[in-house]
N, C-alpha and C positions, 0 to 999 in steps of 0.2 A: 608410485601409486598412479593408477590410471584416472584420467579425468572422465567423468560420466556425461559430459555435455554441459552446455551453458544453461544456467538457471534463469528463469524469467525475472526481469527487473522492471519495476514500475515506479513512477513518480506520482505522489498524491499528497493530499492535505489532511492533517490530523484533525478529526472532528470530535474525538473524545479520548480522554486519558484517565478516566475514572478508575478503571480496573488496574490492579497491581501488575506491573511489568507488561502491560498490554496497551497498545494504541490502536484506535479505530481509524483507518485511513480511507479517505474517499478518493477514488480514482475516476477521472472523467476521460472518455474517449469519444471520437467522432466516428459515426458509422453512416454509410450512404444508404438512404432509404431505397428499397428495391423498386418500388413503383414510381415515386416522385423524384428520385435521383437527387434528393436534397440531403445535405448532411445533418444528422440528428445527434444530439449530445446524449450519451449513455453514461450512467454513473453506477459504480459498484463500490461496496464497502468491504474492506478486508480487516480482519483482526491480525495485528502484527506484534511480534514479540519485541519488547523494548526493555532489555535487561536492566539498564541503569536508570529507567524512568526519566530520561532527559526530554522527551517530547512534550511540547505544550500545544494547546489548541491553536490552530492556525499555521503551525509549522509546515513547510513543504519538505517531505522526506522521500528517500529512495528506499524501497522495500524489495526484498528478494525472496523467491520461493525457497521453502525448506521442507524438511520432513515434518509430519504432523507433531505439534507440540502439545495440543490439547484437542478438545472436541471441535473447536472452530479455528484455532490458530494453525496456519500453514505458511506463514510469511514471517520474515524478520526485518526489523529496521536496520538498514546498513549504515546510513548516515543522514544527518539533517542537512538538506540542501540550502534551505533558507529559513531563518528564524522569523517568527511572527512579530509584528511591530507592537 
């Protein structure tokens, strides 16, 4: 079977786990401002599929791009990098 290329992987923090088998993951990135040339923090929330409902709020997780699983879910939780205290 052919590999179709690398899927994007991001690390973020779980901010909600209320939905069944879904975790909302907040990913922060630094972007250089065009005019002021200063780094600005940008945040994005992703709905990620968590089949075993293992994620808790505050966990740091690795998510990977996948085929659409629902209207908003296009990511899967690959592993929990760091558990919340």
